[in-house]
N, C-alpha and C positions, 0 to 999 in steps of 0.2 A: 308742256314739252317744248323745248327751245326750237328756233328756226333751223339750226343746223341739224338737229335730230329729225325734224319733219323731212328735210331734204334727203337725209340718209335712208329714211324709211322705205321709199319706193325702191331703192336700189336693193336693200335687204330683202323685200318681198319677192323680188324678181330672181334672186340668186338660186333658189330651189334646193339647196342642200339641207339636210336635217339640222346640222349644228347651227347653220346661219338662220334657219327659220326659228329656232329657239330664241336667238337674239332679237329676231323680228318681233316675236310675241311679247318679249320683255319691253321692247320699244313702243309697243302698240297701247300699253297701259294708258288710259286717259284720252285715247283718240275719240273724237266726238262723233255722234250719230250723223251729224250734218254731212259727214263724208259719203253717206248713203244718198244723199240727194233728195231725202224725203221732206225736208223742211220742218222736222219736228224739233221742238225746243229742248226735249229731254237730252241731257248730255251723258249719254251711255257709249262707252267705247265699242267699236265694232269693225268687222271685216265685211267688205262687199263681196257677195256671192253671185256668181253667174250660173246659168242653167242651160245645158245643151240637150235638146230633145223635149218637145211638148206633145208627145204622143202616148202618154201614159198617165194614169191617175195619180201616179207618185208626184208628178210636177206640182199641181195645185195642192195637193195633200201636204207635202213637205213644206211648200211655201207658207201655208196657213200656220203650220206649227213654228216656223222659223220667225216669220214676220209678226206673230201675235203680240198684241200690246202688253200682255201679261207674261211674256216669255221669261224664263228664269235661267240663271247660271250662264253658261256659255252660249245657250241659244239667244239670250239677250244681247249677245255680243257679235252676232253675225246677222246679215239681212240679205235676202234675195233681191237684187236690184235690176237684173237685166237677163234676158233669156234669148236663145236662138231656137226657133221652132223645130228645124230639122224635119224629120219624117221619111219614111221609105215608101215610094210609090207602089212598089210591088208587093207590099205586105198590107193587106186591108186592115188589120188590127192596129197598124201605125198610121197609114194614109187617112183613114176615115175619122181619126180622133184629133188631128193635129188642129184643125180649125177651132173646135170646141174648147180644147184645153188652152189654146193661145188667147182666146177671148177671156177665159177665166183668169189668166195671169194678168192680162192688161186690166181687168177690173180690180185686181189687187195692187195696182200701181206699178207692176214690174214693166220695165222698158223692153220692147221687142226689137232685136237688131237682126240684120241681114246676113251675117255670117260669123264664124267662130272667131276670126281675127278681130272684128269689131267688138265682140264680146269680151275678148281678152284685154282690150284696152280699158275696159270699165270695171274690172273686177279684180279681187285678190285671191279668190279661190273659186273652184268649179264643181258643180254637181253635174255629172253626165248621166242623163236620165233616159236616153233613147231606148225605146222598148226592143229595138231590133239589134241583137247582139252582133250582127254582121258588120254594122257601121262603127263599132265602138274603136277598133284599132285606128281607123283613119281620123275619126273625130278627136281621139285622145292625144294623137301625136303633136299637134300645135300646142296642146295644153302642157305636155311634158316639156316641149322646147321652151316654153314661157317661164317655167320653174314654179308654176302655181300648184299648190296641193289640189288633188282631185279625188272625188269619190265616184266610182264607176258602178252604177246600179246593176242589179242582176238582170240578165246574165252577163258576166264579165265579157263574154265573147259567144259566138254561135258554135264554136268548136274549140278543141284543144290546141290546134295550130295557131289560131289567132290569140288565144289566151296566152300562149308561150310568147308569141311575138310582142304582146303588150308587156309582158314581164321583161323581155330583152330590151325594148325600147326604154322602159322605165330605169333599167340599169344604165343604159347608154347615157340618159340625161340626168341621172341622179334624182329622179322624180319621186315624190311622195304621193302614194295612192294606196287605196284599199277598195275592196268590193265585197258586198255581203247582201244577203236577204234579211228583211227585217225580222224574221222569225228567230234568227240566232241570238238576239238581244232581249227577248222577252224574258223577264226575271226568273220565271219558273223553268225556263230553258237554259238561260246563260249561267245559272248557278252551278251547273255541272262542269263548267270551265273556270269560273272565277273563284269558287270554294276549292282550295287545294286538296283538303282532306276528302271532300266528296269526289273530286275528279279522279283521285288516286284509288278510289274503291270501286269505280265503274268496271264491270265485267262484260257488258254488252248492252245493246240497245236496239229498239225497234221504232222507226219513224214512219209516218205516212202523210201524204198530202195529195191534192188533186195533180193530175199529171197529163194535161192536154199536150198533144204533139203539134209540131209544125214542120213541114218538110224542108224549111230553110235552116233549121237547127238541129245539131245532135239531139236525139229525142229527149234526154232528161235535162238538158240545159234550158229548154224552153219554159217549162213550168215545174217540172219535178225537182229543179234545183232547190225549191223551198224545203222540201222534205230532206234533201241531201245535205243542205246547210244545218238543218235541225240535227240530223244523225251525227254529223261531224262535230257539232257543238258538244255533244255528249261523249263521243268516242275519242276525239282528237285525232291528229294525223297519225299515219303508220299503216294505212291499208296496202296490202301487198298483192292480194288476188281478188277477182271479182267474177261472179257468175250472174246470170239474169234469166228469169222466166218471163216471157212476154205473151200476153194474149190481147184481144181487142179491148178487153175492159180493164186491164190491170198489168202492171210490172211489178215483179218482186226481184230486187237486187240485193244479193248477199256479199258482204265483203269480209275477207279474213285479214286481221291485223297481224303484224309481225310478232306481237306477244301472245297470239293464239286467241285473242278475243274475237267475237263475231258480231257484226252489225248488219241490220237488215232495213232496207226501205221498200215500203209498199206505195206504188204510184197508182191513184184511183182514177178511173175513166167511166166506171159503170156503178150505179147505185149511190148511196149516200157518201158525200165527200166531206173532207175537213182536214184539219191539221192536228197532229198529235205525236206524242212521244212516250215510250215506256223505257225505263232505264233499269237495268239489273246491276245492283252494286253488292258488295261483300255481305252486307247484313240487311238490306231492304230492296224491295222492288217499288220504284216510284211510277205512279200512273197519273199524277195530277199536273203534268205540264201542259200549258195551253199557250195559244198565241195572244199577245197583249198589244198589238197595234204598232204603228210606225214610231211612236214617240221615243222609245229607247234607242232605236237606231239613229234617229236624228240627233239625239244628244251626243252619241258617239261620234257622229260627223262633226258636230261643232267643236267637240274636244280635239279631234284630229286636226281640224283647220287651225286650231290655236296651239298646235305644237306637240300634242301628245302622240305617242307611238301609234301606228296603225293597230286597230283592235283585232284585226285578222291579218295575219301575215301572207305575203305574196306566195310563199312556199306552200302554205296550207290551201290556199284557193286553187293554185295550179294542181296539187295533188288531187283535189276534189274533181277538177275537170279531167284528169287522167282516169280517175275511177269511172266517171260518166262515159268517157270514150271506151274504157275497157268493157263497160256494160253494153254499149253499142256493138262492140265486136263479139261479145258473148251472145247477143241476140242473133247475129248473123251466122253464128256457129252452133245454134240450137242449144244454148245454155252451157257451153263449154267454160272451163275455168280459165280466166285470162290473167297473165301477169301484168301488174300496173307499170313496172319499170320497162317492160318491153314496149308498151304503148308510148310511154314517154320518150324513149330514145328514138323511136320512128319519127315522132312528130317534131322533135327539136330541129332536124334538118330542114324539114318543110317550113318551120317557123322562121328560121334564118333567111331562107330564100324569100318567104313572103315580105318580111321586114326589109330586106335589101331592096326589093322592088319599090316599096312605099318610101323608104327612108335611106337612100344610098349614102 
């Protein structure tokens, strides 16, 4: 790569628009791993990745997969080089884990920085990993402004209003982003989306997952989101009405899709827990779907950082949050059937006001 191309590269990476990013990816071919500051002699092209939030096991787990010496494909072309620990003092599951995970990241050679602006000066793409969805909107805004692509780990936000505000901010800054649970990309689950013939034959589905609750988040966004992502992978978007049965030990959420199909999610808090999916198709009932780890998601993230389209559209993620909010309202109304569009319309005005306060 000539000197002029190297000078242009930084400008291109900061531009933030989809078409420009594709040009950036073309220009990145041959970029040496020494950009990562690791001192390795192997000349493998790469993007420097920064991480926000070291209060989840995803932080070291994703880093181990990305920075592995035997990483293949696009994983071999990215490297986590810096991280901002973050953490939420009023959330024990965040506050009590930051120090330990920060030490693990340092042991893997990741530089720890004091702020998100400091992080953005050192990286080309961002993993927003904070376990607390309440902080995602404020943390992602400077990333959006910087023009760097970002993966926002689950949950996208603590509630539908903040999820919509994130979508609005992304549109304002022409930002590239996506959010997802790792369950969505397990091959035995993802096939119901990637195989067109199989996807067109789906008549309904039942998913289940652990569903612990936290008062700081809309019920299902805290942990039930894993099973909701699984259900949406099989069913696709288009849910119009939702009802929910809630007890101390379980939640059962039923969605009606616009084409008449029915999808059900069971959130488990009592008894044996686990992850699963049953899919009803035109000619077969599939019962063999299973969770297969973080690897498939991390590969999708690497592909996305290198210019591929988001593997989950913002529109689908927002619809899923509207469904979870509708389930919350159904619980409050003792299982009443709630229209998803009504929930969305009410939340949009609140999201505009929320964003205006943070990003006038």
